[in-house]
C-alpha positions in Angstrom: -92.1 25.6 56.4 -88.9 27.2 56.0 -85.7 25.9 57.8 -84.4 28.7 59.6 -80.8 26.9 60.0 -78.1 28.0 57.5 -75.8 25.0 56.1 -73.0 25.9 58.4 -75.0 25.2 61.2 -76.5 22.1 59.5 -73.4 20.7 59.3 -72.3 21.4 62.7 -75.1 19.6 64.1 -74.8 16.3 61.4 -70.6 15.2 62.6 -70.9 14.7 65.7 -74.1 12.5 65.1 -72.0 10.7 62.2 -69.0 10.2 64.8 -70.7 8.6 67.3 -72.4 6.2 65.3 -69.3 5.5 64.1 -67.3 5.1 67.5 -70.3 2.8 68.6 -70.2 0.5 65.2 -66.6 0.6 66.0 -67.3 -1.1 69.9 -69.7 -3.2 68.4 -67.3 -5.0 65.8 -64.6 -5.1 67.6 -64.9 -4.8 71.4 -61.6 -4.4 71.9 -61.5 -1.1 70.8 -63.5 -0.1 74.1 -60.8 0.6 75.2 -59.9 4.0 75.0 -56.1 3.6 75.2 -56.1 0.9 72.6 -57.9 2.8 70.2 -55.2 5.4 70.6 -52.4 3.7 70.5 -54.2 1.9 66.7 -54.9 5.5 65.8 -51.0 6.1 66.7 -50.0 3.1 65.1 -51.9 3.8 61.1 -50.4 7.2 61.4 -46.9 5.9 62.0 -46.5 2.7 59.4 -44.5 4.3 56.2 -46.5 3.7 53.0 -44.5 1.9 50.7 -43.9 4.1 47.5 -44.4 2.2 44.5 -41.5 3.0 41.8 -42.5 2.0 38.4 -39.9 -0.1 36.6 -37.9 1.2 34.0 -38.9 -1.3 30.4 -35.9 -3.1 29.2 -34.6 -1.6 26.0 -32.8 -4.1 23.4 -32.5 -2.5 19.8 -34.4 -0.3 20.4 -37.5 -2.9 21.4 -39.1 -3.6 24.7 -38.4 -6.9 25.9 -40.0 -6.7 28.7 -42.4 -9.6 27.7 -39.8 -11.1 26.3 -36.7 -14.1 26.1 -33.4 -13.3 25.2 -31.0 -15.4 23.4 -28.1 -14.5 22.4 -25.2 -16.1 20.0 -22.8 -15.9 17.6 -23.1 -18.1 13.9 -21.2 -21.0 13.4 -18.9 -22.1 10.5 -21.7 -23.5 7.7 -24.6 -22.2 9.7 -27.6 -20.6 7.6 -30.2 -18.6 8.7 -32.9 -21.3 8.1 -31.0 -23.7 10.2 -30.9 -20.8 12.9 -34.4 -20.2 12.8 -35.9 -23.6 11.9 -35.2 -24.4 15.9 -37.6 -21.8 16.9 -40.7 -22.4 14.9 -40.1 -20.5 11.6 -41.8 -21.7 9.2 -39.1 -22.4 5.7 -41.1 -20.0 3.7 -41.5 -17.5 5.7 -37.6 -17.8 5.5 -37.6 -17.6 2.6 -39.6 -14.9 2.1 -37.7 -12.8 5.0 -34.4 -13.5 2.4 -35.7 -12.6 -0.2 -38.0 -9.1 1.5 -34.5 -8.3 2.9 -31.9 -8.0 0.1 -32.3 -4.2 -1.0 -31.4 -3.7 2.9 -29.2 -6.6 3.7 -28.5 -10.2 2.0 -29.0 -13.1 4.3 -26.6 -14.8 2.0 -23.7 -12.0 3.8 -24.3 -13.9 6.7 -20.9 -15.0 8.0 -19.2 -17.2 10.7 -18.7 -15.4 14.6 -20.9 -13.0 14.0 -23.7 -11.8 16.8 -27.0 -12.4 16.5 -29.8 -12.6 18.9 -33.4 -14.2 18.7 -36.4 -12.5 21.0 -38.8 -15.2 21.5 -42.3 -15.7 23.0 -42.6 -16.1 26.3 -43.8 -19.7 26.5 -43.4 -22.9 26.2 -42.9 -23.3 22.7 -40.5 -20.0 22.0 -41.3 -19.0 18.6 -39.0 -16.2 17.2 -40.4 -12.9 17.1 -37.7 -10.8 16.2 -34.5 -12.4 14.5 -31.5 -9.4 15.1 -28.4 -10.1 13.5 -24.7 -7.9 13.9 -22.5 -8.0 10.8 -20.2 -5.5 12.3 -19.6 -4.5 16.0 -21.6 -1.2 15.2 -23.9 -2.2 12.9 -27.6 -4.5 13.0 -30.7 -5.4 11.4 -34.0 -6.1 12.9 -35.9 -9.1 11.3 -39.6 -8.9 12.8 -40.9 -12.6 11.6 -44.6 -12.3 11.8 -47.3 -12.4 8.7 -46.0 -8.6 7.3 -42.3 -8.7 7.6 -41.0 -6.0 8.6 -36.9 -5.3 8.3 -35.0 -2.3 9.8 -30.9 -0.9 10.5 -29.5 0.6 13.3 -26.2 1.1 15.1 -25.1 0.8 18.6 -24.3 4.1 20.6 -20.4 4.8 20.1 -19.1 6.3 22.9 -15.8 8.1 22.5 -13.5 7.9 26.3 -10.5 9.9 27.0 -7.6 7.5 28.0 -4.2 8.7 29.0 -0.7 5.7 28.9 2.8 5.6 29.9 5.7 2.8 29.5 9.1 2.3 29.3 10.5 0.4 26.0 12.6 -3.0 26.7 12.1 -3.9 22.9 9.1 -2.4 21.0 6.4 0.1 21.7 4.0 -2.8 19.9 4.9 -4.9 22.8 5.2 -2.5 25.6 1.4 -2.1 24.6 0.5 -5.6 24.3 1.9 -6.4 28.0 -0.4 -4.6 29.6 -3.4 -5.0 27.6 -3.2 -1.3 25.6 -4.3 -1.0 22.4 -1.6 -1.8 19.7 -3.6 -0.3 16.9 -1.7 2.9 18.9 1.5 1.5 17.3 0.5 3.3 13.6 -1.2 6.2 15.1 1.9 7.6 17.4 4.0 6.1 14.0 1.5 9.1 11.6 1.9 11.8 14.9 5.9 11.4 15.1 6.4 10.3 10.9 9.1 13.3 10.4 10.6 13.3 14.1 11.3 9.6 15.0 11.3 6.5 13.4 9.4 4.3 15.7 10.3 0.5 14.1 13.6 1.8 15.9 13.5 2.6 19.2 15.8 1.8 21.6 15.7 0.2 25.0 15.0 2.9 27.9 13.2 5.1 25.4 9.9 6.3 27.5 6.3 7.7 25.4 3.5 9.0 26.9 -0.1 10.0 25.4 -3.6 11.0 25.9 -6.1 9.3 23.3 -9.5 8.7 22.3 -11.0 4.7 22.7 -13.7 4.0 21.2 -16.3 2.0 23.1 -19.2 -0.1 21.9 -21.3 -1.2 25.3 -18.0 -0.4 27.6 -16.2 -2.8 25.4 -13.5 -1.4 22.9 -13.3 -1.4 19.4 -10.8 0.6 18.2 -8.8 3.9 18.6 -9.7 7.5 18.0 -7.4 10.6 17.5 -4.2 10.6 19.7 -4.8 14.6 21.8 -1.3 14.7 23.0 2.0 12.9 22.8 5.7 12.1 24.7 8.3 10.9 23.7 11.6 10.6 25.7 14.9 9.5 24.5 17.8 10.1 26.9 18.0 14.0 27.3 15.7 15.0 24.2 11.8 15.2 24.7 9.4 15.3 21.4 5.8 16.7 22.7 2.8 16.6 19.7 0.0 18.5 20.7 -3.1 17.8 18.5 -4.7 21.6 17.2 -7.2 22.7 14.5 -6.6 26.2 13.8 -9.1 27.5 11.6 -9.7 24.1 9.5 -6.5 23.3 8.8 -5.9 20.0 11.5 -2.4 18.8 12.3 0.5 17.8 15.2 2.0 21.0 16.6 5.4 21.1 18.9 5.7 23.0 22.3 6.6 26.4 20.4 3.8 25.7 17.8 5.7 24.4 14.8 4.2 21.7 12.5 5.1 17.8 13.2 3.8 17.5 9.5 5.8 18.2 6.9 5.2 18.6 3.1 5.8 14.7 1.8 5.7 11.6 4.3 9.0 10.0 5.1 7.5 6.6 3.6 4.2 5.5 1.0 4.0 2.0 3.6 3.6 2.3 6.9 5.0 -0.9 7.3 7.8 -1.5 5.0 11.8 -2.7 4.9 14.1 -1.0 2.4 15.3 -3.8 0.5 17.3 -1.8 -2.1 18.3 1.9 -1.7 18.9 4.6 -3.8 22.1 3.8 -6.1 23.8 5.0 -9.0 25.0 1.7 -10.2 23.4 -1.7 -9.0 23.0 -5.1 -10.3 19.5 -5.2 -11.8 18.2 -8.6 -9.6 16.6 -9.8 -13.2 18.5 -8.4 -15.8 21.7 -8.8 -14.2 23.8 -6.3 -15.4 24.6 -2.9 -13.0 22.3 -0.4 -13.9 21.4 3.1 -11.8 18.6 2.8 -9.4 16.9 5.7 -8.6 14.6 5.1 -6.3 13.8 3.1 -2.9 12.5 -0.3 -3.1 10.5 -1.2 0.0 9.5 -5.1 0.6 6.1 -5.6 1.7 3.5 -8.5 1.2 1.6 -8.1 -1.9 -1.3 -5.9 -1.6 -0.1 -3.8 1.3 -1.4 -0.2 0.7 0.7 2.2 -0.7 -0.3 6.4 -0.2 0.4 9.3 -1.9 3.1 11.2 0.4 1.7 14.6 -0.3 -1.1 16.4 -2.0 -0.8 16.5 -6.1 -1.8 15.9 -9.2 -1.9 12.3 -10.5 -0.1 12.7 -14.1 0.6 9.0 -14.6 -1.9 5.8 -13.4 -1.3 2.7 -16.2 1.2 -0.3 -17.1 4.9 1.1 -18.4 6.8 -1.8 -19.2 9.1 -2.9 -16.2 7.9 -0.7 -13.7 4.6 -2.2 -14.0 1.4 -1.1 -12.8 2.5 2.5 -12.8 1.5 6.0 -10.4 3.2 9.3 -10.8 2.4 12.3 -8.8 2.6 16.1 -9.4 2.9 17.8 -6.3 4.0 21.4 -7.3 6.5 23.1 -9.8 9.6 21.6 -7.5 8.5 17.8 -6.9 7.0 14.6 -8.4 6.8 11.0 -6.8 6.3 7.9 -8.3 5.5 4.2 -7.3 5.8 1.3 -9.4 4.9 -2.6 -9.5 1.6 -2.3 -8.1 -0.4 -4.7 -8.1 -3.5 -2.9 -8.5 -4.8 1.0 -8.4 -6.6 2.6 -5.5 -10.1 3.3 -5.9 -10.7 6.0 -8.9 -7.1 6.5 -9.1 -6.6 7.7 -13.0 -5.0 10.6 -15.0 -5.5 14.2 -13.4 -7.2 12.9 -9.6 -6.3 15.5 -6.8 -5.0 13.0 -3.9 -4.4 13.8 -0.7 -0.8 13.4 1.6 -2.2 9.6 2.9 -4.4 8.9 0.1 -4.4 4.6 -0.8 -3.3 5.3 -4.8 -2.4 1.4 -5.3 -1.2 -2.1 -3.7 2.1 -3.6 -3.4 2.5 -6.0 -6.3 5.3 -8.1 -8.4 4.5 -6.0 -11.7 7.1 -5.4 -14.3 10.6 -6.7 -14.1 10.8 -7.9 -10.3 11.4 -10.4 -8.5 8.9 -10.2 -6.0 6.6 -7.8 -4.0 7.3 -4.3 -3.1 7.0 -0.7 -4.3 9.7 0.8 -6.5 9.4 4.8 -5.1 11.1 7.2 -7.0 11.6 11.4 -5.8 12.1 14.0 -8.3 13.0 17.6 -7.4 13.1 20.0 -10.4 13.1 17.4 -13.4 16.1 14.9 -11.6 15.6 12.2 -9.4 17.2 11.7 -6.1 17.3 10.1 -2.7 14.3 10.6 -1.1 16.2 9.7 2.8 18.6 12.6 2.2 16.1 15.4 1.1 15.1 18.1 3.6 11.1 18.0 3.3 10.0 21.4 3.9 7.0 21.5 6.7 3.8 22.4 7.2 2.7 26.1 8.1 3.0 26.8 12.4 0.3 28.1 14.7 -0.2 31.4 13.0 -0.6 34.6 15.3 -4.0 34.8 15.0 -4.1 30.9 16.7 -1.1 31.8 19.2 -3.1 32.3 21.9 -5.6 29.6 21.7 -3.1 27.3 20.9 -0.9 28.2 23.2 -4.0 27.6 26.7 -4.7 24.6 25.2 -1.3 23.2 25.1 -0.5 24.5 28.8 -3.7 22.3 29.8 -2.3 18.7 28.0 1.1 19.3 28.9 0.0 19.3 32.9 -2.5 16.4 31.8 0.6 14.1 31.0 2.9 15.8 33.1 0.6 14.0 35.6 0.2 10.7 33.9 3.2 8.5 35.5 5.8 6.2 34.3 5.5 2.5 35.9 7.7 2.2 38.3 7.1 -1.3 39.1 8.6 -4.1 37.5 7.5 -8.2 37.2 10.3 -11.1 36.6 8.3 -13.2 34.3 10.3 -17.0 33.5 9.7 -18.3 30.1 9.8 -21.5 29.4 13.4 -22.4 28.9 13.5 -20.3 32.6 15.6 -17.5 31.7 14.0 -14.4 32.8 12.6 -11.4 30.9 11.7 -7.9 33.1 8.7 -6.2 32.1 7.1 -2.1 32.9 4.0 -2.5 33.9 2.0 0.9 34.7 0.2 -0.3 37.6 -3.0 1.8 37.2 -3.4 -1.0 34.4 -3.3 -3.6 36.6 
């Protein structure tokens, strides 16, 4: 017989029955719930109990590998330690090590593993500690991954390199180098600052009380400083004089400019060496140290250790690059129709240096040596103007192009921002008195922000 009860009515009849049966069962299993108040309290408790949210853990990634199930061993290569001595400690056979060395030659020759370089071993998480991966870091940025299985896999990678903008302000006591090193600031900034102010200030002849500020880039890997990048802005104060430098790229031409938009860069560097002292100046009559006779010395001698890089002082084309008797290994550069420079007594030439090669200012064209008539390693630097030898230290050098009208407004806005940032960097105010071993006292200026 066909029922006339609709599905909706049927559900309405069944639900109360099921509820009654459930309550009956609950009373039988848990007599304490016969108390309706207790039941209400239990329901309320269940509703108010916080539900713990399960948050999935991020996997631990090292060198691009998931190391959650591996043990991590970090160490440095010891002097006279070979790869086999490292890996055999972690259950890697000599046969597998030999296959690894052969397979690795085109990627990284394991014979070039050096002492004090970092390495990491990822081991099985058991009592055997068998190495699964060996990672060697040939430099602070690069690493090589060796997967130690029957089928050896080798890959390379690089650590993420971060560029962080930093500031520094210092008051000079003895030198810029010491001012930086006293507070563990990057001493490489001496070279960078020297290049920026190459034509304005001789930073190796600073005076006590001179002040300087800078905004610069610090290169970091895993939060550790590994070098410095570009100086973005600088200010040097000597008495009432202020020298500003602002980095700016106008249409692909990168340069440093002052607050008026004039270029700080001259057409020629003041000197072809970064580290040097003048041992003999330009002269019309000088006693030759080898020949022991008086003769003109139409050059400037820079004493420097053998192998010190020699830079082209300006853009130009090489017209001479060979051994030339008393001048030794000799490079000559024609810069334009007016100026030519020469570099003598080189120990060797820079890479690719040959007649006809075009070089840029700052390119390494050779290295300090002692070839030809010379009593010790030095560079004899020659400078010709309109074919006549002149003293480069007394020549008024032409400047590079200033900020163009097209870039003037953009540069001034850019410069204003950097100028304000420099203004916000305070000079150190506190002075610490340090007693030396001889109980003499020395005053050291320290930036409080770096303590």
